Biopython code that builds the backbone (N, CA, C, O; Angstrom):
import numpy as np
from Bio.PDB.StructureBuilder import StructureBuilder

atoms = [
    (1, "MET", "N", (8.706, 3.890, -15.160)),
    (1, "MET", "CA", (9.509, 3.820, -13.580)),
    (1, "MET", "C", (7.689, 2.288, -12.973)),
    (1, "MET", "O", (6.473, 2.471, -13.021)),
    (2, "PRO", "N", (8.990, 0.332, -12.260)),
    (2, "PRO", "CA", (7.862, 0.337, -12.458)),
    (2, "PRO", "C", (6.830, 0.310, -12.025)),
    (2, "PRO", "O", (6.757, 1.373, -11.409)),
    (3, "GLU", "N", (5.796, -0.269, -11.895)),
    (3, "GLU", "CA", (4.754, -0.169, -11.576)),
    (3, "GLU", "C", (4.074, -1.108, -10.588)),
    (3, "GLU", "O", (3.847, -2.107, -11.269)),
    (4, "ILE", "N", (3.513, -1.390, -9.047)),
    (4, "ILE", "CA", (4.221, -2.398, -8.208)),
    (4, "ILE", "C", (2.952, -2.449, -7.312)),
    (4, "ILE", "O", (3.091, -1.550, -6.483)),
    (5, "ILE", "N", (2.162, -2.886, -7.174)),
    (5, "ILE", "CA", (0.570, -3.564, -6.843)),
    (5, "ILE", "C", (1.481, -4.272, -5.856)),
    (5, "ILE", "O", (2.591, -4.803, -5.866)),
    (6, "ILE", "N", (0.245, -3.974, -4.781)),
    (6, "ILE", "CA", (0.161, -4.675, -2.706)),
    (6, "ILE", "C", (-0.386, -4.913, -3.192)),
    (6, "ILE", "O", (-0.652, -4.339, -4.248)),
    (7, "ASP", "N", (-1.312, -6.604, -2.484)),
    (7, "ASP", "CA", (-2.559, -6.799, -2.754)),
    (7, "ASP", "C", (-2.399, -6.628, -0.812)),
    (7, "ASP", "O", (-1.442, -7.227, -0.320)),
    (8, "LEU", "N", (-2.998, -6.117, -0.188)),
    (8, "LEU", "CA", (-2.944, -5.757, 1.587)),
    (8, "LEU", "C", (-3.604, -7.632, 2.006)),
    (8, "LEU", "O", (-2.841, -8.499, 2.432)),
    (9, "SER", "N", (-4.623, -7.791, 1.832)),
    (9, "SER", "CA", (-5.383, -8.949, 1.604)),
    (9, "SER", "C", (-4.616, -10.105, 2.325)),
    (9, "SER", "O", (-4.897, -10.853, 3.262)),
    (10, "GLN", "N", (-3.266, -9.906, 1.302)),
    (10, "GLN", "CA", (-2.001, -11.831, 1.173)),
    (10, "GLN", "C", (-1.128, -10.828, 2.302)),
    (10, "GLN", "O", (-0.105, -11.504, 2.408)),
    (11, "LEU", "N", (-1.040, -10.323, 2.680)),
    (11, "LEU", "CA", (-0.370, -9.709, 4.532)),
    (11, "LEU", "C", (-0.870, -10.577, 5.582)),
    (11, "LEU", "O", (-0.025, -10.815, 6.444)),
    (12, "PHE", "N", (-1.854, -11.045, 5.730)),
    (12, "PHE", "CA", (-2.337, -11.329, 6.680)),
    (12, "PHE", "C", (-3.262, -12.859, 6.867)),
    (12, "PHE", "O", (-3.751, -12.986, 5.745)),
    (13, "ASP", "N", (-3.700, -13.961, 7.638)),
    (13, "ASP", "CA", (-4.950, -14.599, 6.798)),
    (13, "ASP", "C", (-5.246, -14.208, 8.294)),
    (13, "ASP", "O", (-4.608, -13.666, 9.196)),
    (14, "ASP", "N", (-6.512, -14.734, 8.138)),
    (14, "ASP", "CA", (-7.787, -14.833, 8.522)),
    (14, "ASP", "C", (-8.355, -13.091, 8.404)),
    (14, "ASP", "O", (-8.891, -12.579, 7.422)),
    (15, "ASN", "N", (-8.112, -12.587, 9.419)),
    (15, "ASN", "CA", (-8.279, -11.621, 10.059)),
    (15, "ASN", "C", (-6.394, -10.434, 10.209)),
    (15, "ASN", "O", (-5.426, -11.136, 10.501)),
    (16, "ALA", "N", (-6.203, -9.491, 10.089)),
    (16, "ALA", "CA", (-5.595, -8.502, 10.527)),
    (16, "ALA", "C", (-5.291, -8.131, 11.618)),
    (16, "ALA", "O", (-6.143, -7.312, 11.961)),
    (17, "LYS", "N", (-4.549, -8.259, 12.389)),
    (17, "LYS", "CA", (-4.857, -7.904, 14.157)),
    (17, "LYS", "C", (-3.669, -6.862, 14.041)),
    (17, "LYS", "O", (-2.778, -7.253, 13.287)),
    (18, "LEU", "N", (-3.437, -5.494, 14.679)),
    (18, "LEU", "CA", (-3.283, -4.568, 15.537)),
    (18, "LEU", "C", (-1.257, -5.279, 15.831)),
    (18, "LEU", "O", (-0.260, -4.696, 15.404)),
    (19, "SER", "N", (-1.257, -6.477, 16.565)),
    (19, "SER", "CA", (-0.541, -6.301, 17.360)),
    (19, "SER", "C", (0.715, -6.973, 16.003)),
    (19, "SER", "O", (1.851, -7.383, 16.243)),
    (20, "GLU", "N", (-0.074, -6.883, 14.392)),
    (20, "GLU", "CA", (0.984, -7.497, 13.959)),
    (20, "GLU", "C", (0.806, -6.581, 12.564)),
    (20, "GLU", "O", (0.635, -6.988, 11.415)),
    (21, "PHE", "N", (0.903, -5.215, 13.056)),
    (21, "PHE", "CA", (1.130, -4.237, 12.834)),
    (21, "PHE", "C", (2.385, -3.437, 11.921)),
    (21, "PHE", "O", (2.314, -2.508, 11.117)),
    (22, "ASP", "N", (3.355, -4.102, 12.344)),
    (22, "ASP", "CA", (4.923, -4.023, 12.398)),
    (22, "ASP", "C", (5.714, -4.622, 11.348)),
    (22, "ASP", "O", (6.588, -4.260, 10.561)),
    (23, "THR", "N", (4.733, -6.241, 11.786)),
    (23, "THR", "CA", (5.483, -6.785, 10.698)),
    (23, "THR", "C", (5.329, -6.556, 9.025)),
    (23, "THR", "O", (6.192, -6.544, 8.147)),
    (24, "TYR", "N", (3.005, -6.274, 8.922)),
    (24, "TYR", "CA", (2.832, -5.800, 7.760)),
    (24, "TYR", "C", (3.126, -4.683, 7.529)),
    (24, "TYR", "O", (2.898, -4.449, 6.342)),
    (25, "ILE", "N", (3.695, -3.477, 8.268)),
    (25, "ILE", "CA", (4.369, -2.856, 7.677)),
    (25, "ILE", "C", (5.724, -2.877, 6.775)),
    (25, "ILE", "O", (5.810, -2.470, 5.617)),
    (26, "GLN", "N", (6.702, -3.410, 7.517)),
    (26, "GLN", "CA", (7.860, -4.322, 7.715)),
    (26, "GLN", "C", (8.203, -4.934, 5.681)),
    (26, "GLN", "O", (9.127, -4.574, 4.952)),
    (27, "LYS", "N", (6.631, -6.253, 5.244)),
    (27, "LYS", "CA", (6.094, -6.307, 3.970)),
    (27, "LYS", "C", (5.939, -6.002, 3.540)),
    (27, "LYS", "O", (6.442, -6.439, 2.505)),
    (28, "ALA", "N", (5.199, -4.973, 3.361)),
    (28, "ALA", "CA", (4.833, -3.802, 2.369)),
    (28, "ALA", "C", (5.814, -3.101, 2.115)),
    (28, "ALA", "O", (5.890, -2.512, 1.037)),
    (29, "LYS", "N", (7.059, -2.991, 3.337)),
    (29, "LYS", "CA", (8.263, -1.591, 2.100)),
    (29, "LYS", "C", (9.136, -2.761, 1.833)),
    (29, "LYS", "O", (10.150, -2.107, 1.593)),
    (30, "GLU", "N", (9.421, -3.688, 1.726)),
    (30, "GLU", "CA", (10.522, -5.341, 0.573)),
    (30, "GLU", "C", (9.224, -5.172, -0.720)),
    (30, "GLU", "O", (9.451, -5.337, -1.919)),
    (31, "LEU", "N", (8.181, -4.894, -0.268)),
    (31, "LEU", "CA", (7.211, -5.320, -1.841)),
    (31, "LEU", "C", (7.969, -3.929, -2.963)),
    (31, "LEU", "O", (8.773, -3.901, -3.896)),
    (32, "ALA", "N", (6.994, -2.735, -2.049)),
    (32, "ALA", "CA", (7.156, -1.276, -2.204)),
    (32, "ALA", "C", (8.673, -1.217, -2.640)),
    (32, "ALA", "O", (8.628, -1.177, -3.869)),
    (33, "GLY", "N", (9.863, -1.195, -2.280)),
    (33, "GLY", "CA", (10.840, -1.122, -3.384)),
    (33, "GLY", "C", (11.009, 0.699, -2.681)),
    (33, "GLY", "O", (10.438, 1.334, -1.794)),
    (34, "GLU", "N", (11.856, 0.914, -3.442)),
    (34, "GLU", "CA", (12.237, 2.462, -3.076)),
    (34, "GLU", "C", (12.080, 3.117, -5.142)),
    (34, "GLU", "O", (12.403, 2.574, -6.197)),
    (35, "GLY", "N", (11.322, 4.706, -4.755)),
    (35, "GLY", "CA", (11.147, 5.310, -5.566)),
    (35, "GLY", "C", (9.487, 4.523, -7.217)),
    (35, "GLY", "O", (8.965, 4.846, -8.284)),
    (36, "ASN", "N", (9.494, 3.403, -6.132)),
    (36, "ASN", "CA", (8.529, 2.708, -7.772)),
    (36, "ASN", "C", (6.658, 3.254, -7.472)),
    (36, "ASN", "O", (5.931, 3.587, -6.536)),
    (37, "ASN", "N", (6.607, 3.087, -8.689)),
    (37, "ASN", "CA", (4.880, 3.869, -8.555)),
    (37, "ASN", "C", (4.248, 2.688, -8.076)),
    (37, "ASN", "O", (4.556, 1.580, -8.515)),
    (38, "ILE", "N", (3.073, 2.919, -6.891)),
    (38, "ILE", "CA", (3.297, 1.165, -5.661)),
    (38, "ILE", "C", (1.219, 1.708, -6.014)),
    (38, "ILE", "O", (0.678, 2.813, -6.037)),
    (39, "ILE", "N", (0.625, 0.178, -6.235)),
    (39, "ILE", "CA", (-0.935, 1.222, -5.736)),
    (39, "ILE", "C", (-1.792, -0.281, -4.871)),
    (39, "ILE", "O", (-1.758, -1.426, -5.323)),
    (40, "LEU", "N", (-2.497, 0.136, -3.584)),
    (40, "LEU", "CA", (-2.514, -1.094, -3.155)),
    (40, "LEU", "C", (-4.208, -1.021, -2.756)),
    (40, "LEU", "O", (-4.880, -0.109, -2.275)),
    (41, "THR", "N", (-4.643, -2.755, -3.293)),
    (41, "THR", "CA", (-5.535, -3.308, -2.921)),
    (41, "THR", "C", (-5.293, -3.985, -2.837)),
    (41, "THR", "O", (-4.144, -4.382, -3.028)),
    (42, "GLY", "N", (-6.945, -5.071, -2.214)),
    (42, "GLY", "CA", (-7.420, -6.360, -1.302)),
    (42, "GLY", "C", (-8.286, -5.997, -0.462)),
    (42, "GLY", "O", (-8.384, -5.040, 0.306)),
    (43, "ALA", "N", (-8.939, -6.928, -0.716)),
    (43, "ALA", "CA", (-9.438, -6.430, 1.101)),
    (43, "ALA", "C", (-9.163, -6.505, 2.342)),
    (43, "ALA", "O", (-8.472, -7.435, 2.759)),
    (44, "ALA", "N", (-9.546, -5.745, 2.992)),
    (44, "ALA", "CA", (-8.517, -5.033, 4.071)),
    (44, "ALA", "C", (-9.220, -3.815, 4.994)),
    (44, "ALA", "O", (-9.820, -2.838, 4.543)),
    (45, "PRO", "N", (-8.898, -4.254, 6.919)),
    (45, "PRO", "CA", (-9.231, -2.782, 7.282)),
    (45, "PRO", "C", (-9.136, -1.722, 6.489)),
    (45, "PRO", "O", (-8.662, -1.871, 5.363)),
    (46, "VAL", "N", (-9.631, -0.280, 6.994)),
    (46, "VAL", "CA", (-9.456, 0.876, 6.971)),
    (46, "VAL", "C", (-7.883, 1.445, 7.570)),
    (46, "VAL", "O", (-7.068, 2.254, 7.127)),
    (47, "TRP", "N", (-7.926, 0.678, 8.650)),
    (47, "TRP", "CA", (-6.681, 1.767, 10.213)),
    (47, "TRP", "C", (-5.409, 0.624, 8.614)),
    (47, "TRP", "O", (-4.375, 1.225, 8.325)),
    (48, "LEU", "N", (-5.554, -0.255, 8.129)),
    (48, "LEU", "CA", (-4.539, -1.282, 8.031)),
    (48, "LEU", "C", (-4.318, -0.067, 5.458)),
    (48, "LEU", "O", (-4.341, 0.947, 4.761)),
    (49, "TYR", "N", (-4.303, -0.204, 5.470)),
    (49, "TYR", "CA", (-5.303, 0.914, 4.618)),
    (49, "TYR", "C", (-4.554, 2.199, 5.281)),
    (49, "TYR", "O", (-3.591, 1.721, 5.880)),
    (50, "LEU", "N", (-4.557, 3.549, 5.438)),
    (50, "LEU", "CA", (-4.930, 3.900, 6.156)),
    (50, "LEU", "C", (-2.846, 4.583, 6.892)),
    (50, "LEU", "O", (-2.345, 5.703, 6.988)),
    (51, "LYS", "N", (-2.209, 2.854, 7.279)),
    (51, "LYS", "CA", (-0.820, 2.703, 8.101)),
    (51, "LYS", "C", (-0.502, 2.588, 6.968)),
    (51, "LYS", "O", (0.242, 3.465, 6.531)),
    (52, "ILE", "N", (-0.820, 1.756, 6.274)),
    (52, "ILE", "CA", (0.180, 0.940, 5.270)),
    (52, "ILE", "C", (1.016, 2.942, 4.151)),
    (52, "ILE", "O", (2.113, 3.419, 3.858)),
    (53, "ALA", "N", (-0.234, 3.242, 4.021)),
    (53, "ALA", "CA", (-0.216, 4.820, 2.917)),
    (53, "ALA", "C", (1.043, 5.603, 3.902)),
    (53, "ALA", "O", (2.062, 6.164, 3.498)),
    (54, "HIS", "N", (0.575, 5.416, 5.282)),
    (54, "HIS", "CA", (1.679, 6.902, 6.402)),
    (54, "HIS", "C", (2.773, 5.961, 5.789)),
    (54, "HIS", "O", (3.269, 6.460, 4.778)),
    (55, "ALA", "N", (3.274, 4.760, 6.119)),
    (55, "ALA", "CA", (4.920, 3.885, 5.568)),
    (55, "ALA", "C", (5.536, 4.234, 5.009)),
    (55, "ALA", "O", (6.610, 4.773, 5.277)),
    (56, "LEU", "N", (4.762, 3.922, 3.456)),
    (56, "LEU", "CA", (5.206, 4.543, 2.184)),
    (56, "LEU", "C", (5.377, 5.537, 1.723)),
    (56, "LEU", "O", (6.201, 5.588, 0.810)),
    (57, "HIS", "N", (4.590, 6.932, 2.197)),
    (57, "HIS", "CA", (5.838, 7.870, 2.089)),
    (57, "HIS", "C", (6.945, 8.179, 2.381)),
    (57, "HIS", "O", (7.676, 8.191, 3.371)),
    (58, "GLY", "N", (6.967, 8.491, 1.109)),
    (58, "GLY", "CA", (9.239, 9.010, 1.208)),
    (58, "GLY", "C", (9.602, 8.108, 0.544)),
    (58, "GLY", "O", (10.698, 8.219, -0.007)),
    (59, "LYS", "N", (8.748, 6.797, 0.342)),
    (59, "LYS", "CA", (9.407, 5.367, 0.240)),
    (59, "LYS", "C", (8.907, 5.442, -1.643)),
    (59, "LYS", "O", (9.632, 5.539, -2.633)),
    (60, "ALA", "N", (7.242, 5.339, -1.517)),
    (60, "ALA", "CA", (6.694, 5.208, -3.758)),
    (60, "ALA", "C", (6.913, 7.193, -4.172)),
    (60, "ALA", "O", (6.815, 8.238, -3.530)),
    (61, "ARG", "N", (7.086, 6.985, -4.920)),
    (61, "ARG", "CA", (7.048, 8.053, -6.292)),
    (61, "ARG", "C", (5.408, 7.864, -6.251)),
    (61, "ARG", "O", (4.814, 8.907, -5.978)),
    (62, "LYS", "N", (5.005, 7.299, -6.361)),
    (62, "LYS", "CA", (3.372, 7.430, -6.336)),
    (62, "LYS", "C", (2.438, 6.444, -5.829)),
    (62, "LYS", "O", (2.732, 5.303, -6.188)),
    (63, "LEU", "N", (1.073, 6.563, -4.874)),
    (63, "LEU", "CA", (0.837, 5.213, -4.473)),
    (63, "LEU", "C", (-0.625, 6.142, -4.977)),
    (63, "LEU", "O", (-0.780, 7.311, -5.331)),
    (64, "ILE", "N", (-1.708, 4.786, -4.778)),
    (64, "ILE", "CA", (-2.413, 4.620, -6.708)),
    (64, "ILE", "C", (-3.516, 3.661, -4.966)),
    (64, "ILE", "O", (-2.704, 3.167, -4.184)),
    (65, "TYR", "N", (-5.083, 3.461, -4.493)),
    (65, "TYR", "CA", (-5.424, 3.565, -4.330)),
    (65, "TYR", "C", (-6.511, 2.479, -5.313)),
    (65, "TYR", "O", (-6.852, 2.976, -6.386)),
    (66, "ARG", "N", (-7.023, 1.145, -5.024)),
    (66, "ARG", "CA", (-7.318, 1.005, -6.214)),
    (66, "ARG", "C", (-8.404, 0.213, -5.831)),
    (66, "ARG", "O", (-8.221, -0.777, -5.123)),
    (67, "SER", "N", (-9.933, 0.663, -6.368)),
    (67, "SER", "CA", (-11.600, 0.367, -5.273)),
    (67, "SER", "C", (-11.603, -0.302, -6.925)),
    (67, "SER", "O", (-11.243, 0.093, -8.034)),
    (68, "PRO", "N", (-12.437, -1.940, -6.165)),
    (68, "PRO", "CA", (-13.710, -2.726, -7.554)),
    (68, "PRO", "C", (-15.105, -2.351, -7.692)),
    (68, "PRO", "O", (-16.047, -2.878, -8.283)),
    (69, "VAL", "N", (-14.973, -1.158, -6.895)),
    (69, "VAL", "CA", (-15.765, 0.463, -7.429)),
    (69, "VAL", "C", (-15.466, 0.782, -8.606)),
    (69, "VAL", "O", (-16.010, 0.854, -9.708)),
    (70, "ILE", "N", (-14.251, 0.998, -8.031)),
    (70, "ILE", "CA", (-14.003, 3.219, -8.860)),
    (70, "ILE", "C", (-13.814, 3.009, -9.721)),
    (70, "ILE", "O", (-14.381, 3.322, -10.768)),
    (71, "GLY", "N", (-12.570, 2.148, -9.431)),
    (71, "GLY", "CA", (-11.000, 2.339, -10.353)),
    (71, "GLY", "C", (-10.250, 2.547, -8.873)),
    (71, "GLY", "O", (-10.510, 2.115, -7.750)),
    (72, "ASP", "N", (-9.040, 3.539, -9.481)),
    (72, "ASP", "CA", (-8.547, 4.310, -9.148)),
    (72, "ASP", "C", (-8.348, 5.482, -7.976)),
    (72, "ASP", "O", (-9.052, 6.488, -7.892)),
    (73, "VAL", "N", (-7.728, 5.292, -7.480)),
    (73, "VAL", "CA", (-7.411, 6.712, -6.715)),
    (73, "VAL", "C", (-6.084, 7.317, -6.025)),
    (73, "VAL", "O", (-5.486, 6.763, -5.102)),
    (74, "VAL", "N", (-5.729, 8.512, -6.603)),
    (74, "VAL", "CA", (-3.997, 8.654, -6.856)),
    (74, "VAL", "C", (-4.377, 9.289, -5.212)),
    (74, "VAL", "O", (-5.220, 10.181, -5.127)),
    (75, "ILE", "N", (-3.416, 8.542, -3.448)),
    (75, "ILE", "CA", (-3.804, 9.066, -2.233)),
    (75, "ILE", "C", (-1.750, 10.324, -3.031)),
    (75, "ILE", "O", (-1.871, 11.544, -2.919)),
    (76, "PHE", "N", (-1.328, 10.169, -3.215)),
    (76, "PHE", "CA", (-0.648, 11.225, -3.223)),
    (76, "PHE", "C", (0.750, 11.003, -4.687)),
    (76, "PHE", "O", (1.119, 9.954, -5.214)),
    (77, "ASP", "N", (1.103, 12.100, -4.893)),
    (77, "ASP", "CA", (1.720, 11.352, -6.099)),
    (77, "ASP", "C", (3.158, 12.974, -6.747)),
    (77, "ASP", "O", (2.983, 13.930, -7.502)),
    (78, "HIS", "N", (4.660, 12.404, -5.789)),
    (78, "HIS", "CA", (5.994, 12.810, -6.469)),
    (78, "HIS", "C", (5.954, 12.638, -8.001)),
    (78, "HIS", "O", (6.850, 11.840, -8.276)),
    (79, "SER", "N", (5.792, 12.738, -8.286)),
    (79, "SER", "CA", (6.781, 12.585, -9.387)),
    (79, "SER", "C", (6.735, 13.905, -10.416)),
    (79, "SER", "O", (5.668, 14.467, -10.658)),
    (80, "PRO", "N", (7.847, 14.283, -10.922)),
    (80, "PRO", "CA", (7.938, 15.367, -11.622)),
    (80, "PRO", "C", (6.729, 16.228, -12.546)),
    (80, "PRO", "O", (6.352, 17.373, -12.297)),
    (81, "ASP", "N", (6.166, 15.221, -13.840)),
    (81, "ASP", "CA", (5.544, 14.851, -14.383)),
    (81, "ASP", "C", (4.577, 15.602, -14.841)),
    (81, "ASP", "O", (3.720, 15.122, -15.582)),
]
sb = StructureBuilder()
sb.init_structure("model")
sb.init_model(0)
sb.init_chain("A")
sb.init_seg("    ")
for serial, (resi, resn, name, xyz) in enumerate(atoms, 1):
    if name == "N":
        sb.init_residue(resn, " ", resi, " ")
    sb.init_atom(name, np.array(xyz, "f"), 0.0, 1.0, " ", f" {name:<3s}", serial, name[0])
structure = sb.get_structure()
């Protein structure tokens, strides 16, 4: 299964804005594709991580948050393995 890394800091310039939320969601969905293992990483506000994770539920097979401090944290895993 492909593993796709989405660096949330690349979705916006300078500061993330709530007014641009739909754009961030669309970009993340395009990058994620369907049924892939997704890793979210990068400097971004917590609200953006939460909203992107929610938007990818049902699209991603597995979602991981990659922390620079503690490593990978599985958010959800819908693989039959």
